[in-house]
N, C-alpha and C positions, 0 to 999 in steps of 0.2 A: 504493499499500499504505499509505503514510503518513498518506494523508488518510482512510483506514478507519479506522485505528489511533486516529487524533485523534477522529473521530466517534463511535467506542467510548468512550474516554474521557469525552466529554461528556455520553454517555447515562447513563453510569455515575454521573458526578458528579450529575447531575439528580436520578437515582434516590435517591442518598445523601442530597441536601438534602431532597427529600419525606420521605424515611422519616424523617429527623431532625426535620423540622416535625411529622409525624404524632405521632412520641415524644412532643415537646414539648405538643402539643394532648391527648394522652392524658394527661400528667403533669397538666395545666392541669385538665381535667375530672376526674380522681380528688382534686385539691385542693380543688377547688369542692364536690365531692360531700360530704367531709369537712366543709367550713365550713357547708354547708345543715343536714347531720345534727346538728351540734353546735348549731346554732341552734335548730333545732327542739326538741330535746332540753332546752336550758336554757330555751327559751320554756316548754314543759311543766312544767318542774321548777317555775319561779318563779311561772307563773300558773295553770297548768291542774290540776284536781284531776279525778281519775277519777270519772265518776259511775255507782256500781254497787251502790248501797244501796237497798232496799226495806224502809222503816220501818213497823211495825205500831204505831199511836199509838191511844189511848182512854182512858178514864176506868178507874180500879181497878174490878175485876170486870165488865168489859165481855166478858170471854172473849178477849180478845187473845191472851193467853198459851198458852191451850190451842189455838186458832188456830193459832199461830206453831209450837208442837211437832207438830201433826197434819200442818201441810206441810212441814216441815223433816226429819221421822222417821216420819211415820205412826203415831205412839204417842200413846195416852191417858195423861195424866199429872195427878196433882193439883197446881194451882197455888196459888199464894199471893201476896200484894202484896209485891212485890221494891222495893229500893232499888238494883239495879243491872240493865243491860241483858242480854238474852240474845240469842246470835248464833246464825247458822247460815248454810246455802247452799241455794241453789236452782239446780239442775244441767238444762243442757238434756238431754232424755231421748235426742237423737240424736247430740249431740255433747257430751262430757264436759268438754272445755276451754272450754265457755261457761258461765258462772255468775254469779249474783248472791248479794250479801251480803243475807241477812235481818237484820233487829235488830227485837227487841221493846223498845220505850221503857216504861221503869217509868211505872206508871199513876198513882204519888203525884203530886199536885197541885203539890208544893214542888219536886219533880224534873224532871219531863217536858220542861219548856221548856228547859231548860238543855241536857238530852240532844237534845232537837231541834235546838237552836241550835248543837250542835257536830256534828251530822251534816248539816245543811242544805245544805252546799255539795256533799256528794257524794251526794245523794239522786237515784235514778233514779225512784222512784215512793214513794207514801204508800197505806197501808193503813189509813183512819179505821174503827175497830169500835166500833160502837154497841150497846147493851144494848137490845134490840126490846122486851123485857119491862118495863124501868125508865125508858125514855125520856122518859114524862111527868114523872116525879119530878125526873130529871136534866138535863131539857130547857136549861136556863141555863147548866149547867156544859158541856154538850157543845156547844153553839153558842159559847161562848165561846173553847173550846180550838180550835175548827175556824175561827173568825175569826182567831184569833192565827196560824194555819198559813197560812191564805189570804192572809194580810196580809204575809207575808214577802216582801219586793222579789226577792230571788234564787229562791224559788220560782217567782214570776211570771217573772223572765230566763230560767229554765233550763226553762219549760214543764213543770214536775214535774206529772206527772199524780195525780191521787188520786180512790182507790176508797171509797165509804161501804159499807163491810160491814154490813148490818144483821142481825146476830147474834142467836142463840137464837130462829130462827124454828119451832124445834119445840115451842117453849111456846104454850099455848092462848090466851092472853091476848096475845101479841106483836103489837105494830104492824106494818103492811104497810111496804114499801119505800116506796111512793108516800106513805102517810101520814106516815112520818117525815121525809122530804125537804120536806115542806109544811110540818110544824111547825119545821125547822129553818131555812128559808128566812124564815118569820115571826118567829123569834127573832132571826136574824141582822139582820134587818131593823131591829128594835128596837135591838139593840147598836149599829149604825151611828149611832144617834143620840147614844146616849152617849158612845161613841169619838169623834165627831167633835166633839161639845161639849168634851170632854177636851183636843183638839188647840188649840181656840180659846182654852181656858183657859192653855195652856201647860203642862198637866199630862202632856202625851206628847211628850219630844223626841227618840225613838229613831230612827235613821238607817237602821234595817235593815227598817222597815214602812213601807207603804203608807199614805197619809193617809186613803184610802177604798177600799172594795171594792165591785164591782159597777158599776151606771150609775146617776151622779146622777140625780135626779128621778123614779126609777122604783123600784118594790118589788123588794128584793134577789130574785134568781133564780141557781142555780148556772150556768146557761147564760152569766150575764154577767160571769163571773170569767176569761175567756179571757185570755191564751194558756193558763192551767191548765185542763185538762179534768177535769170531776168527772162521774164515774158511779156508780152504785150498784148493788148485789146484795143478794138475801137469802140468808143461809145459818146453819148451824148445826154446830159443832164438837163438842157433847158427844154422849156415847155410846161406850162401851168397843168396840162392835163397829163395824168400819169402814163398814158397810154403813149405820149410823144417821146418819152424818156426811155432811153435805152443803157441800163446798168447790169443788166443780168450776168455778164462774164465777170464784172467789178464785185458783185456781190457773192458770186459763186467763188472766186478766188478768196475773199475774206473769209468765207465758210469753211473753207478747206482749213485754214490757220487754226478753227477752233478744237 
């Protein structure tokens, strides 16, 4: 009888030890989980920036502000050159918890690069709006702004996609998407020569931009700026009736970023 009692006591002691060890292991796992979670939060707080911004960029009078309002509110508004950005949201039609922040960057040539610089780390995508009616007259300025954007190191590092929105296609003298892309490629090719010469002369010491965009020894093409993916579309935002507006491709491009 005494032997059975001793055996039972031994079994009970073993179970108690196992339960105690399991309790300790659970405590260790809980502590480890807290440490890992805290470390991840600290890392994101110190180094991580949430990239959820789609920026509308372009020269003044390119139609980007009207395009911005058409996409954020489906409204026609009279626009004017502004010195401050406009902000709005683009929500997923099937999941309202998923959204992107849309920002209309002022077209003023003295302000736009500063606004872009302030937002560059949080960019999820860029919609570069071009006035298809006046591209011939504005070509140099349009290409220069586009060059500045494509030369940002962080845009290349983050692989921020860029859509060239050839706007005002409802005008009878509007240049086609194909023609505009070719014009821009040729103008950027010329700009590379002057920008590279400036670097050699020590006139550009920025640490934020690339020394060269595209492929050396070859004429510039948008397909050469990978990992930044540049695409284009024809569109128009003017017209008080929504049926007169064609922004389908622009909306779909933004939706793919969600």
